[in-house]
C-alpha positions as MATLAB code, in Angstrom:
seq = 'XXXXXXXXXXXXXXXXXXXXXXXXXXXXXXXXXXXXXXXXXXXXXXXXXXXXXXXXXXXXXXXXXXXXXXXXXXXXXXXXXXXXXXXXXXXXXXXXXXXXXXXXXXXXXXXXXXXXXXXXXXXXXXXXXXXXXXXXXXXXXXXXXXXXXXXXXXXXXXXXXXXXXXXXXXXXXXXXXXXXXXXXXXXXXXXXXXXXXXXXXXXXXXXXXXXXXXXXXXXXXXXXXXXXXXXXXXXXXXXXXXXXXXXX';
ca = [
     -38.315  -82.904  104.042;
     -40.101  -79.552  103.576;
     -37.549  -77.752  104.874;
     -34.525  -79.616  103.319;
     -36.807  -79.242  100.166;
     -37.214  -75.591  100.824;
     -33.250  -75.118  101.097;
     -32.559  -76.923   98.332;
     -34.722  -74.352   96.089;
     -32.897  -71.538   97.836;
     -29.461  -72.955   96.730;
     -30.341  -73.678   93.331;
     -31.966  -70.144   93.273;
     -28.688  -68.874   94.650;
     -25.922  -70.573   92.473;
     -28.206  -69.691   89.265;
     -28.433  -66.148   90.140;
     -24.657  -65.961   90.787;
     -23.811  -67.469   87.479;
     -26.559  -65.395   85.435;
     -25.992  -61.946   87.304;
     -22.997  -61.093   85.319;
     -21.890  -59.748   88.758;
     -17.987  -60.454   89.944;
     -17.278  -63.119   92.299;
     -16.203  -60.640   94.819;
     -19.718  -59.148   94.773;
     -22.282  -61.858   94.344;
     -20.256  -65.033   95.269;
     -21.634  -68.557   94.285;
     -22.851  -70.967   96.623;
     -19.886  -73.575   95.421;
     -17.578  -70.505   96.408;
     -18.897  -69.999   99.408;
     -18.741  -73.734  100.324;
     -15.424  -73.804   99.692;
     -14.669  -71.037  101.919;
     -16.322  -72.538  104.606;
     -14.174  -76.083  104.142;
     -11.031  -74.390  103.867;
     -11.607  -72.195  107.266;
     -12.828  -75.325  109.320;
      -9.832  -77.091  108.027;
      -7.356  -74.104  108.955;
      -8.835  -74.117  112.233;
      -9.533  -70.320  111.559;
     -13.448  -70.815  111.699;
     -13.873  -72.976  114.393;
     -11.438  -71.134  116.796;
     -13.785  -68.316  115.878;
     -16.778  -70.268  117.030;
     -14.970  -71.455  120.354;
     -14.250  -67.827  121.114;
     -17.601  -66.782  120.413;
     -19.685  -69.487  121.780;
     -17.037  -68.847  125.160;
     -17.908  -65.179  125.438;
     -21.824  -66.066  125.164;
     -21.766  -68.485  127.767;
     -20.139  -66.329  130.408;
     -22.292  -63.151  129.566;
     -25.407  -64.923  129.330;
     -24.929  -66.924  132.957;
     -24.184  -63.751  134.322;
     -27.428  -62.239  132.660;
     -29.553  -65.185  134.220;
     -28.396  -64.697  137.505;
     -28.775  -61.037  137.676;
     -32.191  -61.272  136.003;
     -33.568  -63.667  138.289;
     -32.362  -61.470  141.606;
     -33.744  -58.555  139.779;
     -37.251  -60.116  139.307;
     -37.318  -61.723  142.443;
     -36.701  -58.116  144.138;
     -39.087  -56.544  141.944;
     -41.825  -58.960  142.504;
     -41.101  -59.423  146.645;
     -40.724  -55.534  147.173;
     -43.554  -52.841  145.901;
     -40.593  -50.001  146.096;
     -38.426  -51.700  143.796;
     -40.994  -52.574  141.558;
     -41.926  -48.995  141.588;
     -38.135  -47.912  140.904;
     -35.890  -50.342  139.652;
     -38.807  -51.875  137.541;
     -39.884  -48.566  136.070;
     -36.049  -48.439  134.943;
     -35.942  -51.865  133.577;
     -38.845  -51.324  131.563;
     -37.059  -48.146  129.885;
     -33.774  -49.991  129.837;
     -35.063  -52.857  127.889;
     -36.286  -50.500  124.901;
     -32.669  -49.321  124.519;
     -30.421  -51.792  121.527;
     -27.316  -53.221  123.512;
     -25.465  -51.777  121.179;
     -25.932  -48.552  122.354;
     -23.830  -49.215  125.201;
     -21.131  -49.970  123.231;
     -19.356  -46.672  123.327;
     -19.726  -46.615  127.365;
     -18.108  -50.044  127.348;
     -15.242  -49.449  125.436;
     -14.669  -46.542  127.971;
     -15.047  -48.362  131.040;
     -13.631  -51.261  130.200;
     -11.232  -51.112  127.129;
     -11.891  -52.298  123.520;
     -11.431  -56.425  125.064;
     -13.297  -59.012  126.192;
     -14.765  -57.252  128.900;
     -16.496  -54.786  126.841;
     -17.836  -57.739  124.965;
     -19.160  -59.709  128.078;
     -20.917  -56.403  129.332;
     -22.592  -55.653  125.707;
     -23.705  -59.843  125.946;
     -24.699  -59.269  129.914;
     -26.736  -56.001  129.163;
     -28.657  -57.548  125.994;
     -30.059  -60.839  127.851;
     -30.626  -59.076  131.597;
     -33.302  -56.837  131.361;
     -35.682  -59.458  128.964;
     -34.736  -61.980  131.854;
     -35.520  -59.357  134.742;
     -39.098  -58.806  132.639;
     -39.562  -62.414  132.236;
     -38.686  -63.407  135.852;
     -40.432  -60.746  137.410;
     -43.759  -61.836  135.241;
     -43.563  -65.380  136.239;
     -42.961  -65.040  140.151;
     -46.148  -62.396  140.047;
     -47.893  -65.244  138.092;
     -47.636  -68.079  140.611;
     -51.108  -68.639  142.000;
     -51.990  -67.236  145.026;
     -53.162  -70.842  146.208;
     -49.957  -72.614  145.959;
     -48.466  -69.453  148.247;
     -51.290  -70.112  150.406;
     -50.891  -73.775  150.640;
     -47.071  -73.656  151.378;
     -47.283  -70.907  153.956;
     -50.202  -73.145  155.876;
     -47.924  -75.863  156.095;
     -44.733  -73.748  157.445;
     -42.983  -73.071  154.470;
     -41.160  -69.597  154.327;
     -37.971  -67.952  153.148;
     -35.295  -69.565  150.987;
     -37.694  -73.121  151.383;
     -40.749  -71.400  149.935;
     -38.679  -69.656  147.119;
     -36.933  -72.895  145.834;
     -39.931  -75.363  146.463;
     -43.056  -72.994  145.209;
     -42.023  -69.707  143.501;
     -39.226  -71.167  141.341;
     -40.880  -74.373  140.339;
     -44.085  -72.958  139.377;
     -42.524  -70.105  137.781;
     -40.752  -72.472  135.452;
     -42.433  -72.255  132.262;
     -42.382  -68.872  132.079;
     -38.875  -68.637  133.151;
     -38.130  -70.892  130.008;
     -39.820  -68.808  127.590;
     -37.823  -65.706  129.179;
     -34.241  -67.847  128.477;
     -35.150  -68.330  125.237;
     -35.817  -64.608  124.189;
     -32.776  -63.413  126.490;
     -30.637  -66.083  124.705;
     -31.507  -64.408  121.282;
     -30.592  -60.911  122.477;
     -27.566  -62.342  124.065;
     -26.457  -63.757  120.694;
     -27.196  -60.764  118.386;
     -25.516  -58.298  121.075;
     -22.531  -60.534  120.859;
     -22.656  -60.260  116.934;
     -22.661  -56.819  117.171;
     -19.937  -56.118  119.787;
     -17.480  -58.522  117.995;
     -18.426  -56.953  114.656;
     -17.461  -53.442  116.005;
     -14.181  -54.177  117.788;
     -12.776  -57.479  119.469;
     -10.100  -59.997  118.551;
     -11.209  -63.221  117.701;
     -14.966  -64.502  117.290;
     -17.385  -64.768  114.385;
     -18.351  -61.222  114.411;
     -14.395  -60.276  113.786;
     -14.043  -62.563  110.894;
     -17.054  -60.804  109.436;
     -15.556  -57.654  109.735;
     -12.416  -59.040  108.449;
     -14.113  -60.170  105.516;
     -15.826  -56.672  104.774;
     -12.395  -55.000  105.106;
     -10.685  -57.452  102.777;
     -13.829  -57.371  100.099;
     -14.183  -61.209  100.554;
     -17.883  -61.448  100.644;
     -17.565  -65.027  100.461;
     -16.061  -65.047  104.141;
     -18.996  -62.761  104.779;
     -21.675  -64.989  103.586;
     -20.294  -68.140  105.231;
     -19.933  -66.345  108.833;
     -23.705  -65.114  108.255;
     -24.467  -68.694  107.498;
     -22.781  -70.290  110.277;
     -24.204  -67.512  112.731;
     -27.706  -68.251  111.474;
     -27.136  -71.867  112.018;
     -25.369  -72.024  115.282;
     -28.603  -69.891  116.467;
     -31.333  -71.918  114.931;
     -29.540  -75.375  116.412;
     -29.388  -73.807  120.016;
     -32.811  -72.222  119.668;
     -34.274  -75.282  118.360;
     -32.518  -78.304  120.137;
     -31.806  -76.657  123.402;
     -34.643  -73.931  124.435;
     -37.421  -74.899  121.972;
     -37.039  -78.331  123.113;
     -36.704  -77.557  127.002;
     -39.950  -75.372  126.417;
     -41.839  -78.030  125.079;
     -40.894  -80.907  127.845;
     -41.722  -78.158  130.579;
     -45.018  -77.252  128.774;
     -45.916  -81.003  128.753;
     -44.897  -81.728  131.915;
     -47.262  -79.007  133.311;
     -49.902  -80.087  130.895;
     -49.675  -76.834  128.915;
     -48.712  -78.459  125.662;
     -51.504  -79.149  123.042;
     -49.684  -81.756  121.470;
];
């Protein structure tokens, strides 16, 4: 109820500000105008199609990032040489914004879906790698010794000991990596990709339709909030409760 009340207050301030500001509608559209644009976009299929394209790209790029992050994290945890080399490089790469890779992506893949998928993958891989390596390193030595005493080794050791004990930190890493991937996707689509929410956002800017720009911004925020709260946050809380890490 607090959140709903807060949103209602923001909506009232927005509508009043738009009507009293004296600015033209194309500069400061009212909430009603934005709502009409949203409704028309849904009816025409323009917005729903863009959402489907963006989520499809995100799913592919994020899945690849998770796989690569787990592999790199394992190698960094398992081998000291890899930790001193790849681990050092990953730390440096993590500080580079994913959109900085976009010029290279265009040269390597062209201005197409492959370039966008590359940006999304880069945006999440390094964060997932750091989280995975840290999670593997924090597995209690006692668990590892007991498992090895009972003859667990190789893939069985990884599957039954390392991965389960790392789950709480891996879930947190997934949540952070998802946020980076979502931002990278929007930036990549905004700079040059057919279809997708970022493309609609850029189209609204080019046509001077601020109602469309604000509509897409709201959709981006709503999708991000829904996935974070109802997927990753819920999953994280369930894992913490299962492992006795939750105070609730």
